[in-house]
LUMTOR-387001 format. One record per residue (C-alpha): x, y, z. Coordinates in pm, whole numbers, plus 32768, in hexadecimal, padded with zeros to 4 digits. Example, Ala and Ser with C-alpha at 12.3 -4.5 7.8 and 13.67 -1.06 7.14 Angstrom:
2
84CE7E3E830C
85577F9682CA
END
This chain:
433
35F461841977
361262741851
35CA614F1768
348461041821
3414626E1805
346B626A1692
33A0612D165D
327561C71712
329262FF163B
3295622E14FE
3166616D157F
30AE62B315C0
30FD633E1466
308D61F913C1
2F3162181454
2E5E62D81352
2D69636C144F
2E7C63EB1538
2F45646E1412
2E136531139B
2DE965CC14F7
2F59662F14FE
2F4866D113A7
2E0767871403
2EA268111544
2FD868891489
2EFB692D1380
2E3569E9148B
2F766A611533
2FF96AD613E2
2EB86B9D13AC
2EE56C381506
30446CAA14B0
2FCB6D381363
2EBE6DFC141B
2FCB6E801509
307D6F1313DA
2F4D6FDF1366
2F80714513E8
2E7771F314B4
2DCE730F13F2
2E24746B146B
2F7174141513
30BD74951491
3193735B1498
32E3740E1483
328175021596
320D73DA1669
336173341659
3412747D169F
333674D217CA
331E73821871
345372B31829
3491720C197A
339072E61A2B
32C072101B1C
318972C71A9D
31AC71EA1969
310C70DD1A40
2FC1718819EF
2FDE70CD18A5
303B6F87194F
2F2A6F4A1A54
2F476DD61A8F
2F8A6D871921
30C56CD71998
31CD6DC01912
32166F1D188F
317A6F441736
32576FC2161A
317670ED15D3
301D7175162A
2F4370851562
2DD17036154E
2E086F1E164D
2ECC70001739
2DF36FC0186B
2DFD6E4B1828
2D206D6B18FC
2D216E4E1A2D
2BAD6E9E1A0E
2B556D3119D1
2C196CC31B02
2B7F6DD61BD9
2A266D6B1B63
2A756C011BBA
2AE46C671D17
29A96D361D4F
28BF6C221CD4
296B6B181DA7
29556BF41EDB
27E56C3B1E93
27A66AC51E70
27EE6A9B1FE3
26F26BA7204E
25DC6B9A1F46
25076A5C1F68
249E6A5A1DF9
26086A5A1D7F
265D694E1E81
254468741DF9
25BD68AB1C94
271F68411CF4
269066F01D64
25C566AE1C29
26E166111B68
273066751A02
25FF675519D5
264B68171B14
27B768401AB0
275068CB195D
266269C519FE
276D6A3F1AF2
28656A5F19D2
27626B2E1916
27386C191A40
28B36C3A1A4D
28BA6C9F18DE
27A76DA01913
28676E3A1A35
29AE6E3F1972
292C6F3B1873
28D8705C1963
2A18701C1A27
2AE1702F18E3
2A3571771883
2A82720319DD
2BF171A019CB
2C0B722E186A
2B7D737D18DE
2C6F737C1A05
2D987343191D
2D26745C1836
2CF3754F195B
2E4B750319EE
2EFC752B189F
2E3E766A1851
2E99770D199D
2FFC769719D7
307D76581873
2FBC77421789
30BB7726166E
306475B41646
2EFF75F015D7
2EEC7765158B
2D8B77F51580
2CAE76D41511
2B46770A14A2
2A2176571543
2A21755D1426
2B9575161455
2B6374E215CB
2A4173F41588
2B17733B1487
2C3373101583
2B4972931693
2A9171A615AA
2BDA7122151D
2C5C70CB1678
2B0C703216DD
2AF66F69159B
2C5A6EEF15CE
2C006E6C1727
2AC66DC016A3
2B966D22158C
2C946CA01688
2B7B6C1E1764
2AED6B61163A
2C446AD615DB
2C876A651740
2B3969AD174E
2B7E690915FE
2CCC688C1683
2C21680617BC
2B19674E16EF
2BDB66DD15BA
2D4566F9162A
2E1D66541731
2DF7672E1864
2D6B685C1918
2D53696B1810
2D866A9518F9
2EC46A001988
2F4769AD182B
2F176B1317B2
2FC86B9E18E5
30D76A9618B0
31086B0B1746
31216C7617B7
322F6C1F18B3
33036B5F17B8
32DB6C7316B5
33606D7C17A5
34826CAD182E
35856CDE1712
35606E5B171A
35876E691895
36BE6D8F1891
37576E5E1777
37146F9F183B
37BB6F131972
38EE6EA318B1
391570031825
38F970A21980
39C76FB91A5D
3AA36F211951
3B136DBA196D
3B486DB41AE5
3B866C411B18
3B3F6C431C8E
39F36CF81C62
39896C201B39
39DE6ADC1BEE
39276B541D27
37EC6BA81C5F
37F66A591BA8
382969911CE9
37166A551D97
36256A151C76
367768A01C73
364168841DEC
34F269371DCE
348568581CAE
34EE671F1D6D
342B678F1E9F
32F767E11DCF
32FE668B1D26
332B65D81E75
320C668E1F22
3127667C1DF2
315465041DCF
315564B01F45
301B63EC1FA3
2F89635C20E1
2ED962122093
2DB361CB217A
2D5D60582178
2BF96005210A
2B5F5EAF214A
2A285E352096
292E5D532146
28DF5BFE20B7
278A5BD62019
26CD5AAF1F87
26555AD71E21
259759A91DA8
2672587F1DF6
27BC593C1E01
28695A0F1F07
28E25B651E95
29A45C791F43
2A9B5C4F205C
2BB85CEF1F9A
2C7B5E1C2019
2CCF5F611F6D
2D4160B91FD8
2CD062231FCF
2DEF63011F4D
2E07644B2009
2F1265351F81
2FD8662C204F
2F8C672D1F42
2E3066CA1ED3
2DE068241E47
2F05683E1D53
2F69699D1CE6
2E096A301CE4
2E246ACC1E43
2F5C6B8A1DD6
2EAE6C091C9A
2D796C691D62
2E466D241E6A
2F136DE11D65
2DD86E3D1CA6
2D276EA31DE8
2E416F961E40
2E68701B1CDE
2D0070901CBD
2D10718F1DDE
2E5472141D49
2DA0725C1C03
2C7B73041CB4
2D5B73E31D8B
2E26744A1C5A
2CDF749F1BAD
2C6375831CC7
2DBA76251CEE
2DC076731B7A
2C5276D61B4E
2BEB77841C91
2C3678D91D27
2D6878DC1E10
2C9279731F25
2B7B78701F09
2B3877592000
2B6D76471EFB
2CC076D41E99
2D3B76DB2002
2CC07579204C
2D4F74F31F05
2E9D759B1F4D
2EB174EE209F
2E4F739C200C
2F4873D31EF3
306273E51FF1
3036726D201A
30CB723E1EBF
320073171EFA
335872991F5F
3332733A20B6
320D7258210E
328171282049
328C7061218E
3118709F21C9
30C2703C2065
318D6EFA208D
30E06EB121D9
2F866EDB213E
2FF06E092013
306C6CF82100
2F256CF621C7
2E486CFA2090
2EFF6BD11FF6
2ECA6B072134
2D5A6B6D2147
2D166B1C1FD8
2DD169D01FF7
2CE86960210F
2BB769E32057
2C0F69401F0A
2C7C67F61FA9
2B3467C42061
2A6F682B1F29
2B26672F1E4E
2B2066161F50
29F566372039
2A2465492165
28AC6521219A
287864BC202F
299E63CC203D
291563292179
27B9630D20E0
283F62731F9E
290961732063
27D761192131
270160EA1FFB
280C60151F57
28365F342085
29905FBE20D4
2A1A60232225
2B60608B22C8
2BD85F7523B4
2B955FDA251F
2AB5610124BD
293860F824BC
2895614E236C
27E6629D2346
283963C92421
2961632124CB
29FE62D82378
29C364402305
2A6264C22447
2B8E63D9241C
2BC5644622B1
2B9E65B62316
2CAC65962423
2DA064FB232C
2D5266012222
2D88671F2318
2EE0669C237E
2F4766602214
2EBC67AC219A
2F79687122A4
30C267E8221A
3058681820AF
2FD3697A20E5
310769F421A0
31E3695A2094
31226A061F79
312C6B55202B
32A16B372077
33006AD51F14
32326BF71E8B
32EB6CF21F64
34526C731F37
34986D371DF3
34006E711E8D
34E46E4F1FBD
36106E011EDF
35DE6F491E21
364270091F5A
37A56F8D1F29
37BB6F6A1DAE
370170351CA7
36BA6F401B8E
35AB6F5C1A86
35736DE31A9C
35166E031C0B
34276F221BBB
33826E8D1A88
33936D1B1AE0
333C6D061C4F
32EC6BE01D2C
31876BE21CA8
32056BAE1B45
32F06A931BAC
31D369E61C62
30F46A081B30
31FD69841A3F
325168531B14
30E368171B6B
3075682019FD
318C67321994
313D66371AA9
2FC6664D1A67
2FFF661918F2
30D764E61933
2FCB64521A17
2EB964931918
2F8363F717FE
2FCE62C218D1
2E5E62A5192A
2DFC62BD17BA
2EF661AD175A
2E7B60C41870
2D0A60FA181E
2D4560B316AE
2E0D5F7B1707
2CDD5EF817C4
2BF65F5316A6
2CC55E7815BE
2C565D431683
2AE25D951678
END
């Protein structure tokens, strides 16, 4: 088995086009890590490390980047704004007719929607940058001192520019590389933070064999479950009617429509985490910037309780529900049953025993609902397991590399393997043309 995988790897590396895509992706990830090493203007790096250390507030500089960054850099807010903009645009697509029409116009429509997403990313990045500055200024004044207006503008523009740069790099990876650029950047952030988290845990708990073995076994079981659910597919049989073309009979062959248990991948988890992170930033902003007797301060203080240990159960419950909701939303956006039924009808295909058209769409919808329930509950459960495990064991790995990160890592690896296999097969066919 290992020999077969080795042969496939050699075959992939021998293909010039695939090799170029691999090198390009690695180059973009290297640039991302170099950007993460450029310090943010106006921040005292030594004071930052002294203040934060293992403080959960350090997650302000993580924000869905996939892992705790080494220091406050120009790409500190990562792709959080870009992901939030994507969520907002996709939600608006379902309620604004013009956006819905654009989404059905093929490549041109997709490019227009992507452009709107980019436009929305910039103001969201500026807003998040101002929130970060306000929080640091109020709660940790020694980190930034008394900056001038120019220094504040420089800090905000640096963070915004860093996000725009990452957005551009992620799109380059998607177009010229071997996978989804956003997922790859988050993937790189997770792997970059992992050695430091493991080293910190070893210093705190020592080499406790029972604890180490338990964590390793738990991680392997989670990874195995993620791979199984991600690859599990329901194959719906498709039959094609026979048709006469000239003097020959064509059609009559059978195929299948693959419906995955987890059709949405890891995007619902990213969306849910990003959706919950944004209110946290806003409440911290109002708590830091407003008068303690004001209405906004009181409301923000109450909302902020959601992110404390006392109300961790409520946060987990909302996170669980949001993952399930986004999984259903994203699944039916990616694979629309009505469009599938219409395409089958136009192509002369039908599901045996099911009438073409509305009946086929209804049949596919029923199957997708049953599959998505299992996939959504699985995603939500896996995402919460590390959070629940932290109640018994305080480990930096569980705090920095949660279920979301494990899902992203495994999902990116599996998606990359599928893409590479697809590239090899397509180029094998091209050789016979």
